[in-house]
C-alpha positions in Angstrom: 2.0 12.6 -14.0 1.2 15.3 -11.5 -1.3 16.5 -8.9 -2.6 19.0 -11.4 -3.2 16.5 -14.2 -4.8 14.1 -11.8 -7.3 16.7 -10.6 -7.9 17.8 -14.2 -8.7 14.3 -15.3 -11.0 13.8 -12.2 -12.8 17.0 -12.9 -13.4 16.0 -16.6 -14.6 12.6 -15.7 -17.1 13.8 -13.0 -18.2 16.9 -14.8 -17.5 19.2 -11.9 -14.6 20.5 -9.8 -13.7 18.1 -6.9 -14.2 19.1 -3.3 -10.7 19.6 -1.9 -9.5 19.4 1.7 -6.1 20.9 2.0 -5.7 20.4 -1.7 -6.8 16.8 -1.6 -9.9 15.3 -3.3 -12.6 13.7 -1.1 -13.1 10.0 -0.8 -16.5 10.4 -2.4 -15.1 12.1 -5.5 -12.3 9.6 -5.7 -14.5 6.6 -5.6 -16.8 8.2 -8.2 -13.8 8.9 -10.5 -12.4 5.4 -10.2 -15.8 3.9 -10.9 -15.7 5.5 -14.4 -12.7 3.2 -15.2 -14.3 -0.1 -14.5 -13.7 -1.3 -18.0 -10.0 -0.5 -18.1 -7.4 -2.2 -15.8 -4.6 -0.2 -17.4 -6.3 3.2 -16.9 -7.3 2.5 -13.3 -3.8 1.3 -12.4 -2.3 4.4 -14.0 -4.7 6.7 -12.1 -3.9 4.9 -8.8 -0.2 5.5 -9.4 -0.6 9.1 -10.3 -2.9 9.7 -7.2 -0.5 7.9 -4.9 2.6 9.7 -6.1 0.9 13.1 -6.0 -0.9 12.9 -2.7 1.1 10.6 -0.4 4.7 10.1 0.8 6.2 7.2 2.6 7.2 8.1 6.1 10.8 6.8 5.6 11.4 9.7 3.2 10.3 12.4 5.6 13.3 14.3 7.1 14.0 13.2 10.6 12.0 9.9 10.4 13.8 6.8 9.1 11.8 4.2 10.9 9.7 3.5 7.8 6.7 2.7 10.1 3.4 4.3 11.0 1.4 3.5 14.1 -2.2 3.0 13.0 -5.1 2.9 15.3 -6.1 -0.7 15.9 -2.8 -2.0 14.5 -3.3 -1.5 10.8 -4.8 1.1 8.4 -8.4 0.1 7.8 -10.4 3.3 7.7 -10.3 6.3 5.4 -10.6 8.6 8.4 -7.2 7.3 9.5 -5.7 8.4 6.3 -7.3 11.9 6.6 -5.9 12.2 10.1 -2.3 11.7 8.9 0.1 14.6 9.0 1.2 16.3 5.8 4.4 17.2 4.3 4.2 19.7 1.4 0.6 18.7 0.8 1.3 15.0 0.8 -0.1 12.7 3.6 2.6 10.7 5.4 1.9 7.0 5.3 3.6 3.6 5.0 3.0 0.4 3.1 -0.2 -0.3 5.0 -1.6 3.1 3.9 -0.8 2.4 0.3 -2.3 -1.0 0.4 -5.5 0.4 1.9 -5.7 3.2 -0.6 -5.2 0.8 -3.5 -7.9 -1.6 -2.1 -10.4 1.3 -1.8 -9.9 2.9 -5.2 -9.3 -0.1 -7.4 -12.3 -2.1 -6.1 -14.3 1.0 -7.1 -12.8 0.5 -10.6 -13.9 -3.1 -10.9 -10.9 -4.9 -9.3 -11.6 -7.7 -6.8 -9.7 -7.6 -3.5 -8.3 -11.0 -2.9 -6.8 -10.0 0.4 -3.6 -8.8 2.0 -0.2 -10.4 2.1 2.9 -9.8 4.1 6.4 -10.2 2.6 9.0 -10.3 5.3 12.6 -11.0 6.2 13.4 -13.7 8.7 14.2 -12.0 12.0 17.4 -12.7 13.9 18.7 -12.1 17.4 19.5 -8.5 16.5 16.8 -7.5 14.0 13.1 -6.9 14.4 10.3 -8.4 12.3 10.7 -6.3 9.2 7.7 -6.7 6.9 6.1 -5.2 3.9 2.3 -5.4 3.4 0.6 -5.5 0.0 -3.0 -5.6 -1.1 -3.6 -8.3 -3.7 -6.2 -7.4 -6.4 -7.5 -9.1 -9.5 -9.1 -7.8 -12.6 -11.0 -10.0 -15.0 -11.3 -8.4 -18.4 -10.0 -9.7 -21.7 -7.5 -11.5 -19.5 -7.1 -12.0 -15.8 -4.6 -9.7 -14.2 -3.3 -9.6 -10.6 -1.4 -6.8 -8.9 0.4 -6.5 -5.5 0.4 -3.0 -4.1 2.2 -1.7 -1.0 3.8 1.4 -2.6 3.1 4.0 -5.1 3.4 1.6 -7.9 1.9 -1.9 -8.6 3.8 -5.1 -9.0 2.8 -8.1 -11.0 3.7 -10.6 -8.3 4.8 -10.9 -4.7 8.3 -11.9 -5.8 8.6 -8.8 -7.9 7.5 -6.6 -5.0 9.9 -8.3 -2.7 12.8 -7.6 -5.1 11.7 -4.0 -5.2 11.8 -3.7 -1.4 14.8 -5.9 -0.7 16.9 -6.1 -3.9 20.0 -7.4 -1.9 18.3 -9.9 0.4 16.3 -12.3 -1.7 17.7 -15.3 0.1 16.1 -14.2 3.3 12.6 -13.2 2.0 9.6 -15.1 3.1 5.9 -14.8 2.1 2.9 -14.9 4.3 -0.5 -16.2 3.2 -3.2 -14.0 1.7 -5.6 -13.0 4.5 -8.9 -11.1 4.5 -7.6 -8.1 6.5 -4.2 -6.4 6.9 -4.1 -7.1 10.6 -4.7 -10.9 10.1 -2.0 -10.9 7.4 0.5 -9.3 9.8 -0.4 -11.5 12.7 -0.1 -14.7 10.6 3.3 -13.7 9.2 4.4 -12.9 12.7 3.5 -16.5 13.8 5.2 -17.9 10.7 8.4 -16.1 11.5 8.4 -17.2 15.1 7.9 -20.8 14.1 10.7 -20.7 11.5 14.1 -22.2 11.8 15.7 -19.2 13.5 14.0 -19.5 16.9 16.4 -17.3 18.8 14.9 -14.1 17.4 14.2 -10.6 18.6 10.7 -10.2 20.2 8.1 -10.0 17.4 6.4 -7.1 19.2 9.3 -5.1 17.7 7.8 -5.3 14.3 8.0 -2.6 11.7 7.0 -2.1 8.1 9.8 -1.1 5.8 10.2 1.4 3.0 11.1 0.4 -0.6 13.9 2.2 -2.4 12.9 5.6 -3.8 11.3 5.3 -7.2 
């Protein structure tokens, strides 16, 4: 998988060379390309993964930035223009889990997936730790069989539990799951309230919340 092979497949499917902005295809061409894969969950997931790996990088893997978090206008990534405005590193836009979840929701719904909503996976905060969370888009495809995916990185997971293990392989005892909400912002706010109402009431202020980065693929 590579940027070149993704663009070649996109060009072949659309019958014309894509419009590129700093080497990246436009939202219009991307949606049209993913719409050609409405009958194949497998193909559309593979295309998402190739696109995400080729054109985006998690902020935690950018030299000099280990926070793992991006400050999105309005509190969460909910517009393509917010993605376009992100800075680039070697041609890849710098995003976090919220960015990946939004990209997956946009492209996979064009490919026939149904967006069930957004879910937050988080670690219970303590007196010394902030509200560390990981956002995923939850999507479902009804073909020969019904398939669900949870996406907050470059690669899909088959369940929230699998995604949590990918993000926090050594901390499963402390992982909690928010409810699936209509928007990313609602999912984050609901999980924040869940965490504050949990058994560990002496916690760091939840305004100190941050999304986290999974281990490198």
